[in-house]
C-alpha positions in Angstrom: 0.0 0.0 0.0 0.9 3.7 -0.3 3.0 2.9 -3.4 2.6 4.2 -7.0 2.3 1.8 -9.9 3.1 2.9 -13.5 0.0 2.0 -15.5 1.4 3.0 -18.8 3.1 -0.3 -19.5 1.5 -3.7 -19.9 3.4 -6.5 -18.3 3.4 -9.8 -20.2 2.0 -11.6 -17.1 -0.9 -9.1 -16.7 -4.4 -10.6 -16.8 -7.5 -8.5 -17.3 -10.1 -10.0 -14.9 -12.8 -7.3 -14.8 -14.0 -4.3 -16.8 -16.9 -1.9 -16.3 -18.3 0.6 -18.8 -21.2 3.1 -18.5 -24.6 1.5 -18.5 -23.4 -2.0 -18.1 -25.9 -4.2 -16.1 -24.6 -5.8 -13.0 -23.6 -8.3 -11.9 -21.8 -10.5 -14.4 -22.7 -14.0 -13.2 -20.0 -16.5 -13.9 -20.7 -20.1 -14.9 -20.7 -22.7 -12.1 -17.2 -24.0 -11.4 -15.4 -20.9 -12.7 -13.7 -17.9 -11.0 -10.7 -15.6 -10.9 -7.6 -17.3 -9.4 -5.5 -15.1 -7.1 -2.2 -16.5 -6.0 0.2 -15.4 -3.2 2.3 -12.6 -4.6 -0.2 -11.5 -7.2 -0.9 -7.8 -7.3 -4.3 -6.2 -8.1 -4.3 -3.0 -10.2 -7.3 -0.7 -10.6 -7.2 1.6 -13.7 -9.8 4.3 -14.1 -10.5 6.3 -17.3 -12.0 9.8 -16.8 -13.7 11.8 -19.5 -12.4 15.0 -17.9 -10.5 15.8 -14.7 -12.6 17.1 -11.7 -11.7 20.4 -10.1 -8.7 20.3 -7.9 -9.6 19.0 -4.4 -12.9 17.4 -5.5 -13.5 14.0 -3.9 -13.6 10.9 -6.0 -15.7 8.0 -4.7 -14.8 5.6 -7.6 -13.8 2.1 -6.4 -14.8 -1.5 -6.4 -15.3 -4.3 -3.9 -13.9 -7.8 -4.3 -15.0 -10.9 -2.5 -12.6 -13.9 -2.2 -12.9 -17.4 -1.0 -10.4 -20.2 -0.1 -12.9 -23.0 -0.1 -12.8 -23.6 -3.9 -9.5 -24.7 -5.3 -10.4 -26.3 -8.6 -12.2 -23.5 -10.4 -11.6 -22.9 -14.1 -9.9 -19.5 -14.5 -12.0 -16.8 -16.1 -10.4 -14.0 -18.3 -11.3 -11.2 -20.7 -10.0 -10.9 -24.2 -10.4 -8.0 -26.6 -10.9 -8.5 -30.3 -10.8 -5.5 -32.7 -8.8 -3.2 -35.0 -6.1 -0.9 -33.7 -5.0 1.9 -36.1 -2.2 4.3 -35.5 -3.0 6.7 -38.4 -5.8 9.2 -39.0 -8.8 7.9 -40.8 -9.9 10.9 -42.8 -13.5 11.6 -43.9 -13.9 11.7 -47.6 -14.7 14.8 -49.5 -18.3 16.0 -49.7 -20.8 16.1 -46.9 -18.2 15.1 -44.3 -20.1 16.1 -41.1 -22.6 13.3 -41.4 -20.3 10.8 -43.3 -20.0 7.3 -41.9 -17.0 5.1 -41.8 -16.7 1.5 -40.9 -13.5 -0.4 -39.9 -13.3 -4.2 -39.1 -10.8 -6.9 -38.3 -10.7 -10.6 -37.5 -8.8 -12.9 -35.2 -8.0 -16.6 -35.3 -8.9 -18.8 -32.3 -5.9 -20.8 -31.3 -7.2 -22.8 -28.3 -10.6 -24.2 -27.2 -12.4 -21.6 -25.1 -15.9 -21.1 -23.8 -17.1 -17.5 -24.3 -20.2 -16.8 -22.2 -20.5 -13.0 -22.3 -19.4 -10.4 -24.9 -19.1 -6.7 -24.3 -18.9 -4.1 -27.1 -17.0 -0.9 -26.8 -16.7 2.3 -28.8 -16.6 6.0 -27.9 -19.0 8.9 -28.6 -18.9 8.8 -32.4 -19.9 5.2 -32.6 -23.1 4.3 -34.6 -23.2 0.5 -34.9 -21.1 -2.4 -33.8 -21.2 -6.1 -34.8 -19.4 -9.3 -33.6 -19.4 -12.6 -35.5 -17.8 -16.0 -35.8 -16.8 -18.0 -38.9 -16.7 -21.6 -37.8 -13.5 -23.3 -39.1 -12.8 -20.4 -41.3 -15.9 -20.8 -43.5 -17.2 -17.8 -45.4 -20.5 -17.8 -43.4 -20.7 -15.3 -40.6 -22.8 -16.2 -37.6 -23.6 -12.9 -35.9 -23.2 -13.2 -32.1 -23.9 -9.6 -31.1 -25.0 -6.4 -32.7 -25.6 -2.9 -31.3 -27.6 -0.6 -33.5 -27.8 2.2 -32.6 -24.8 2.6 -30.3 -25.1 4.7 -27.1 -21.7 5.4 -25.3 -23.6 6.1 -22.1 -25.5 2.8 -22.2 -23.1 0.0 -23.3 -24.8 -3.4 -23.1 -23.6 -6.9 -22.4 -24.6 -10.0 -24.5 -24.9 -13.4 -22.9 -24.2 -16.1 -25.5 -26.5 -19.1 -25.7 -24.9 -22.3 -24.4 -24.9 -24.0 -27.8 -22.6 -21.4 -29.4 -20.2 -20.7 -26.4 -17.5 -23.2 -27.4 -14.9 -21.6 -29.8 -12.5 -24.1 -31.4 -9.1 -23.7 -33.1 -9.7 -22.8 -36.7 -12.7 -20.6 -35.8 -12.4 -16.9 -36.8 -14.0 -14.1 -34.8 -14.5 -10.6 -36.1 -15.5 -7.1 -35.0 -16.7 -4.2 -37.1 -17.5 -0.7 -35.9 -19.3 2.1 -37.7 -18.7 5.7 -36.8 -20.0 9.1 -37.8 -16.9 11.2 -38.8 -18.4 14.6 -37.7 -16.0 16.1 -40.3 -13.0 15.2 -38.2 -10.2 12.6 -38.6 -10.4 9.5 -36.4 -7.5 8.1 -34.5 -7.5 5.1 -32.1 -6.9 6.1 -28.5 -8.2 6.2 -25.0 -9.2 9.9 -25.0 -12.7 11.1 -25.2 -12.1 12.6 -28.7 -10.4 9.4 -29.9 -12.1 6.2 -30.9 -11.9 2.5 -30.0 -13.4 -0.6 -31.5 -13.4 -3.9 -29.8 -15.5 -6.7 -28.4 -14.5 -8.1 -25.0 -14.9 -11.9 -24.8 -15.4 -13.0 -21.2 -14.4 -16.7 -21.2 -12.8 -19.7 -19.6 -10.4 -21.3 -19.3 -7.9 -18.4 -19.4 -5.5 -19.9 -22.0 -4.5 -16.9 -24.2 -1.0 -15.5 -23.8 -2.2 -11.8 -23.8 -5.2 -9.7 -23.1 -6.3 -9.2 -26.7 -6.1 -10.0 -30.4 -6.0 -6.4 -31.6 -5.2 -6.3 -35.3 -2.4 -3.7 -35.9 -3.8 -2.1 -39.0 -1.7 -1.0 -41.9 -2.1 2.2 -43.9 -3.1 0.4 -47.1 -6.0 -1.2 -45.1 -5.3 -4.7 -46.2 -5.6 -6.0 -42.6 -8.4 -3.7 -41.5 -10.8 -2.9 -44.3 -12.3 0.6 -44.2 -15.5 1.3 -46.0 -17.8 4.4 -46.2 -21.4 3.1 -45.9 
């Protein structure tokens, strides 16, 4: 306690175990026989994103409560995994009526280990219009839509509970995320700021077997890895 932790970096051993966004219904109920394993020497880190800083000296009551137990020792470890495009360049609106012009970006990720996905959580920022999440079983051309938000509301971000018969994702399956934004006449850059944008689906799953917290596709400027279209 009373120590400062640099949240800028992302350690290779870090595991995202919980995430809350505005409007999310609570609680997230885990399947029977699952949980978040905490071992001696582990460190819990709370990261909070603010839309704007409060006046100096204003109190902040943000926090969370965690309940632990030592009676269950054989629980399957739950984790969260983000799937979506990450672009480091500006996506510029095309010429013409740019204020109301829409742009859509998407990416896909290969599943490399069997995993049960029981909740998915979409996330964009204020310029989001529509978001979709799909799976292509064994790389087939057929998309099975698992979640869709239309219209998007950044202040009321939903959760989707997947039916039991579609929860198992197998190696060879491909999952994808697409996000549609309104440009408002401004360029779009990926980032955590309120004027930036994000695009991902958060897969809440077990067992926690992935080596990192996400399958963000690092987009290239020629858009071969993250197609960009103007609906």
